C-alpha positions in Angstrom: -49.0 -13.0 201.5 -47.7 -14.5 204.7 -44.9 -12.4 206.3 -42.5 -15.4 205.9 -43.3 -15.6 202.2 -42.8 -11.8 201.7 -39.4 -11.8 203.4 -38.3 -14.9 201.4 -39.6 -13.3 198.2 -37.6 -10.1 198.8 -34.3 -11.9 199.5 -34.8 -14.3 196.5 -35.7 -11.3 194.3 -32.3 -9.7 195.1 -30.5 -13.0 194.6 -32.2 -13.5 191.2 -31.4 -9.9 190.2 -27.7 -10.5 190.8 -27.9 -13.9 189.0 -29.3 -12.2 185.9 -27.0 -9.2 186.1 -23.9 -11.4 186.2 -25.3 -13.6 183.4 -26.4 -10.8 181.0 -23.4 -8.5 181.1 -21.6 -10.8 178.6 -24.3 -9.9 176.0 -23.3 -6.3 176.2 -19.6 -7.1 176.2 -19.9 -9.5 173.2 -19.0 -7.0 170.5 -15.9 -5.9 172.4 -15.0 -9.5 173.3 -15.3 -10.4 169.6 -12.9 -7.7 168.6 -10.4 -8.7 171.3 -10.2 -12.3 170.1 -11.2 -11.8 166.5 -14.4 -13.9 166.7 -17.0 -14.6 164.1 -20.7 -14.3 164.9 -20.8 -18.1 165.2 -17.9 -18.2 167.6 -19.6 -15.4 169.7 -22.7 -17.6 169.8 -20.5 -20.4 171.2 -19.4 -18.2 174.0 -23.0 -17.6 174.9 -24.0 -21.3 174.5 -21.1 -22.6 176.6 -23.0 -21.1 179.6 -26.3 -22.6 178.6 -24.8 -26.1 178.1 -23.6 -26.2 181.6 -26.6 -24.3 183.0 -29.0 -26.8 181.4 -27.1 -29.9 182.4 -27.0 -28.7 186.1 -30.8 -28.0 186.4 -32.0 -31.5 187.2 -29.0 -32.4 189.5 -29.5 -29.0 191.1 -33.1 -29.9 191.9 -32.0 -33.3 193.4 -29.3 -31.6 195.4 -31.7 -29.0 196.8 -34.0 -31.8 198.0 -31.0 -33.7 199.5 -29.1 -30.9 201.2 -31.6 -28.1 201.4 -32.4 -25.2 199.1 -30.7 -22.5 201.4 -27.3 -24.3 201.4 -27.4 -24.8 197.6 -28.3 -21.1 197.1 -25.3 -19.9 199.1 -23.0 -22.3 197.4 -24.2 -21.2 194.0 -23.8 -17.5 194.8 -20.2 -17.9 196.0 -19.2 -20.1 193.0 -20.7 -17.9 190.3 -19.3 -14.7 191.8 -15.9 -16.4 191.6 -16.2 -17.3 188.0 -17.6 -13.9 187.0 -14.4 -12.3 188.3 -12.2 -15.0 186.6 -13.8 -14.2 183.3 -11.8 -11.0 183.2 -8.6 -13.1 183.1 -9.6 -15.0 179.9 -6.6 -15.1 177.6 -8.0 -16.9 174.6 -11.3 -17.9 173.0 -10.9 -21.4 174.5 -10.3 -20.1 178.0 -13.3 -17.8 177.7 -15.6 -20.7 176.7 -14.3 -22.9 179.6 -14.9 -20.1 182.1 -18.4 -19.4 180.8 -19.1 -23.2 181.1 -18.0 -23.2 184.8 -20.0 -20.1 185.4 -23.0 -21.9 184.0 -22.5 -24.9 186.3 -22.4 -22.6 189.3 -25.6 -20.7 188.3 -27.3 -23.9 187.4 -27.4 -24.9 191.0 -29.5 -21.9 191.9 -33.0 -21.9 190.3 -34.3 -25.2 191.7 -32.8 -24.4 195.1 -34.6 -21.0 195.0 -38.0 -22.6 194.2 -37.4 -25.3 196.9 -36.7 -22.5 199.4 -39.8 -20.5 198.5 -42.1 -23.6 198.4 -41.2 -24.4 202.0 -42.1 -20.8 203.0 -45.3 -20.2 201.0 -48.9 -21.5 200.7 -49.8 -23.2 197.4 -52.5 -20.6 196.7 -49.9 -17.8 196.9 -46.9 -19.6 195.4 -47.2 -18.4 191.8 -47.9 -14.8 192.8 -44.8 -14.9 195.0 -42.8 -16.5 192.2 -44.0 -13.9 189.8 -42.7 -11.1 192.0 -39.4 -13.0 192.3 -39.1 -13.7 188.6 -39.7 -10.0 187.8 -36.2 -9.6 189.2 -34.9 -11.1 186.0 -36.0 -8.1 184.1 -34.6 -5.8 186.9 -31.3 -7.7 186.7 -31.3 -7.3 183.0 -31.9 -3.6 183.3 -29.1 -3.2 185.8 -26.8 -5.2 183.6 -27.7 -3.0 180.6 -27.2 0.3 182.4 -24.3 -0.7 184.7 -22.6 -2.7 182.0 -23.0 0.0 179.4 -21.5 2.6 181.7 -18.6 0.4 182.7 -17.9 -0.5 179.1 -18.0 3.2 178.1 -15.6 4.2 180.9 -13.3 1.1 181.0 -13.3 -2.2 179.1 -15.0 -5.6 179.3 -12.4 -7.1 181.7 -12.9 -4.3 184.2 -16.7 -4.7 183.9 -16.6 -8.4 185.0 -14.4 -7.6 188.0 -16.7 -4.8 189.1 -19.8 -6.9 189.2 -18.3 -10.1 190.6 -18.6 -9.2 194.3 -22.4 -8.6 194.4 -23.3 -12.2 194.9 -21.2 -12.4 198.1 -23.2 -9.6 199.6 -26.4 -11.5 198.9 -25.1 -14.6 200.7 -24.6 -12.4 203.9 -28.2 -11.1 203.6 -29.7 -14.6 203.1 -27.8 -16.0 206.1 -28.9 -13.2 208.3 -32.5 -12.5 207.3 -34.1 -15.6 205.7 -37.0 -16.9 207.9 -37.6 -20.4 209.0 -39.9 -22.6 206.9 -43.6 -22.7 207.4 -45.2 -25.9 209.0 -45.4 -28.7 206.4 -49.1 -29.0 206.7 -49.5 -25.5 205.3 -47.1 -25.6 202.4 -48.6 -28.3 200.1 -51.1 -31.1 199.5 -50.9 -34.1 201.9 -48.9 -35.9 199.2 -45.9 -37.7 200.6 -43.1 -38.4 198.1 -42.3 -42.1 198.3 -39.3 -44.0 197.1 -38.7 -43.3 193.4 -40.8 -40.1 193.4 -38.0 -38.0 191.7 -37.5 -40.7 189.0 -41.3 -40.8 188.5 -41.2 -37.0 187.8 -38.3 -37.4 185.3 -40.4 -39.9 183.3 -43.7 -38.0 183.6 -45.1 -36.9 180.2 -46.9 -34.1 182.0 -43.8 -32.6 183.6 -41.8 -33.1 180.3 -44.6 -31.2 178.5 -44.1 -28.2 180.7 -40.4 -28.5 180.0 -41.1 -28.2 176.3 -43.3 -25.2 177.0 -40.5 -23.5 178.8 -38.2 -24.3 175.9 -40.6 -22.5 173.5 -40.7 -19.5 175.9 -36.9 -19.3 176.0 -36.5 -19.4 172.2 -37.9 -15.9 172.1 -36.2 -14.7 175.4 -32.7 -15.8 174.6 -32.9 -15.1 170.9 -33.7 -11.4 171.6 -31.7 -11.1 174.7 -28.5 -12.5 173.3 -28.4 -10.6 170.0 -30.3 -7.4 170.3 -27.2 -5.4 171.6 -25.2 -6.7 168.6 -28.0 -5.9 166.2 -28.4 -2.3 167.5 -24.7 -1.6 167.3 -23.8 -3.4 164.1 -26.9 -2.8 161.9 -28.4 0.4 163.3 -25.2 2.1 164.4 -26.3 2.7 168.0 -23.4 3.6 170.4 -22.7 1.0 173.1 -23.4 3.5 175.9 -26.9 4.0 174.5 -27.7 0.3 174.0 -28.1 -0.1 177.8 -30.6 2.8 177.9 -32.9 1.4 175.2 -33.2 -1.8 177.2 -35.1 0.0 180.0 -38.6 -0.2 178.5 -38.5 -3.9 177.5 -37.1 -5.0 180.9 -39.5 -2.9 182.9 -42.5 -4.3 181.0 -41.1 -7.8 181.3 -40.9 -7.4 185.1 -44.6 -6.2 185.3 -45.7 -9.0 183.0 -44.0 -11.7 185.2 -45.9 -10.4 188.2 -49.2 -10.3 186.3 -48.6 -13.7 184.9 -48.0 -15.2 188.3 -51.1 -13.5 189.8 -53.3 -14.6 186.9 -52.0 -18.2 187.2 -53.0 -18.3 190.9 -56.5 -16.8 190.0 -57.0 -19.3 187.2 -55.7 -22.1 189.6 -53.3 -23.1 186.9 -54.9 -23.4 183.4 -51.9 -22.0 181.5 -53.6 -22.0 178.1 -55.7 -19.0 179.2 -52.5 -16.9 179.2 -50.1 -18.6 176.8 -52.4 -18.9 173.7 -53.3 -15.2 173.4 -49.9 -13.8 174.6 -47.8 -16.0 172.3 -50.1 -15.3 169.4 -49.4 -11.6 169.8 -45.7 -12.2 170.2 -45.5 -14.1 166.9 -47.0 -11.2 165.0 -44.7 -8.7 166.6 -41.6 -10.8 165.9 -42.5 -10.8 162.2 -42.6 -7.0 162.3 -39.4 -6.5 164.2 -36.8 -6.6 161.4 -38.6 -3.9 159.5 -38.2 -1.3 162.2 -35.6 1.4 162.8 -34.0 2.2 166.2 -37.2 3.6 167.8 -39.5 1.1 166.2 -37.2 -1.7 167.3 -37.4 -0.6 170.9 -41.2 -0.2 170.8 -41.8 -3.6 169.2 -39.2 -5.4 171.4 -40.9 -3.9 174.4 -44.2 -5.2 173.4 -42.7 -8.7 172.7 -41.1 -8.7 176.2 -44.4 -7.9 177.8 -46.4 -10.6 175.8 -43.8 -13.3 176.4 -43.2 -12.2 180.0 -46.8 -13.1 180.8 -46.0 -16.7 179.9 -43.2 -17.3 182.4 -45.1 -18.5 185.4 -47.7 -20.5 183.4 -44.8 -22.7 182.4 -44.5 -23.8 186.1 -48.0 -23.1 187.3 -49.6 -26.6 187.5 -46.6 -28.5 188.9 -45.8 -25.8 191.6 -49.5 -25.7 192.7 -49.8 -29.5 192.7 -46.7 -31.0 194.3 -45.4 -30.9 197.9 -42.4 -28.7 198.6 -40.1 -31.8 198.7 -40.7 -32.4 195.0 -41.0 -28.8 193.6 -37.2 -28.5 193.3 -37.0 -31.6 191.2 -40.0 -30.7 189.0 -38.8 -27.2 188.5 -35.3 -28.5 187.6 -36.9 -30.6 184.8 -38.9 -27.6 183.5 -35.9 -25.3 183.7 -33.7 -27.9 181.9 -36.1 -27.7 178.9 -35.9 -23.9 178.8 -32.1 -23.9 179.0 -31.9 -26.2 176.0 -33.1 -23.1 174.1 -30.2 -21.2 175.5 -27.8 -23.8 174.1 -29.4 -23.9 170.6 -30.8 -20.5 169.9 -27.7 -18.2 170.3 -25.5 -20.4 168.1 -28.2 -20.9 165.4 -29.0 -17.2 165.5 -25.3 -16.3 165.0 -24.9 -18.7 162.1 -28.1 -17.5 160.5 -26.7 -13.9 160.6 -23.4 -15.1 159.0 -25.2 -17.2 156.4 -28.2 -15.0 155.6 -29.1 -11.9 157.6 -30.4 -10.5 160.9 -33.8 -10.4 159.4 -33.9 -14.1 158.7 -32.5 -14.8 162.2 -35.2 -12.8 163.9 -37.9 -14.4 161.8 -36.7 -17.9 163.0 -37.7 -16.9 166.5 -41.4 -17.2 165.5 -41.0 -21.0 166.0 -41.0 -20.3 169.8 -44.6 -18.9 170.0 -45.9 -21.5 167.5 -44.4 -24.4 169.6 -45.7 -22.8 172.9 -49.3 -22.7 171.6 -49.1 -26.2 170.3 -47.8 -27.6 173.6 -50.0 -25.7 176.0 -53.1 -27.1 174.4 -51.9 -30.6 175.4 -50.5 -30.3 179.0 -52.7 -30.8 182.0 -54.5 -27.6 183.0 -55.4 -28.3 186.7 -53.9 -30.0 189.7 -56.5 -32.7 189.5 -55.6 -33.8 186.0 -51.8 -33.3 186.6 -51.9 -35.6 189.7 -54.2 -38.1 188.1 -51.6 -38.5 185.4 -48.9 -39.1 187.9 -51.0 -41.7 189.8 -51.7 -43.5 186.5 -48.0 -43.5 185.6 -46.5 -44.6 189.0 -47.6 -45.6 192.5 -44.6 -44.4 194.4 -45.7 -40.7 194.5 -48.5 -41.6 196.9 -52.2 -40.7 196.9 -53.2 -37.1 197.6 -56.1 -37.1 200.0 -57.0 -33.4 199.7 -56.9 -33.1 195.9 -59.5 -35.3 194.3 -59.0 -36.7 190.9 -62.3 -35.3 189.8 -63.4 -34.4 186.4 -62.4 -30.9 185.1 -64.6 -28.2 186.5 -65.0 -26.2 183.3 -65.4 -26.8 179.6 -61.9 -25.5 178.9 -60.4 -28.4 180.7 -62.3 -31.2 178.8 -59.1 -32.1 176.9 -57.1 -32.8 180.1 -58.2 -36.4 180.0 -56.4 -36.9 176.7 -53.4 -34.8 177.8 -52.8 -36.7 181.0 -50.4 -39.7 180.6 -52.0 -43.1 180.5 -50.7 -46.4 181.8 -48.4 -48.2 179.3 
């Protein structure tokens, strides 16, 4: 990769790792928080979902703000705000206060993802963008691992309030690093197709069935990710009797494999020039089978199967963004990614609460089985979304004229048999 791209990827990797660490520590603290405030499983799910409501609602505005004020400014603002609310979580005095603080934390973090994609898009070539994003997104697993290990140690030594205070200052250090070392953007002619966003381009993306299809695909992906991520710690402690200090350690293998899978998924997406179905269909099919087996395992078996699920699903992260990020100019990637991210975060709103209520009403086994709906939906959707830049941009041109006409990306017929269905998947004029 270009030196500018590599440096940007390293800095964004660190920022995303801190993002995920600050976000995930609440999952480890959830049993202790539940005891402090006397919460049911459903109420604990509401604590988790409060973050996702705010996070989801901020995705699209965050993409628009990144395009208006610049991704770097929005990244730094997000880091400062979410570090503040991470620390303030330690002061929560009631269930209501905790929910409000998690909501505000979600608003702050919701400004970050689209701004990060905007920042990278302006400093990367389209042919390398998914590979770079894959490396950056592997930081989610690293951040989850750090949250599990660091959070487990802090909870074992102190309590959940001290844990939030201890991790709250990391984001401020990242701001200093970004302001000092982030390189200048690459020339515009190198960073995307000669497609100039015209008036109403962002609104056109919001109404594009193709972009919305990728948002649904990311929703399906996050059904599995947030279902397992939000409740595995509680399941291991409550059902399998694992001490909290060891819960963090058993998360090592799933998070490491998820990190590797994110990198591989990004690299494959660049090699396939998009074509997400080549990755999503086999990976999600394997994940569905493994989820069905998960509730029948003991502690060791749970770790092994959860690790394999993390790897299979992790391959599908970058395919959820592959075609839009390869097809659009940097000025529109923040908006498009905000729409896709919004779809995924809806799963974060719905899944933790429903999972908790299913545990209360039925059992953990039934709750885990419900997560199979994610892979099923992912396969159904990926068979319908555009598979290449040509079909994706053709759909946008048919829907609107304000996007402009790409002169370097011909709206040619698909180049292989696999993409024959793209004509039916692309949106048609109403």
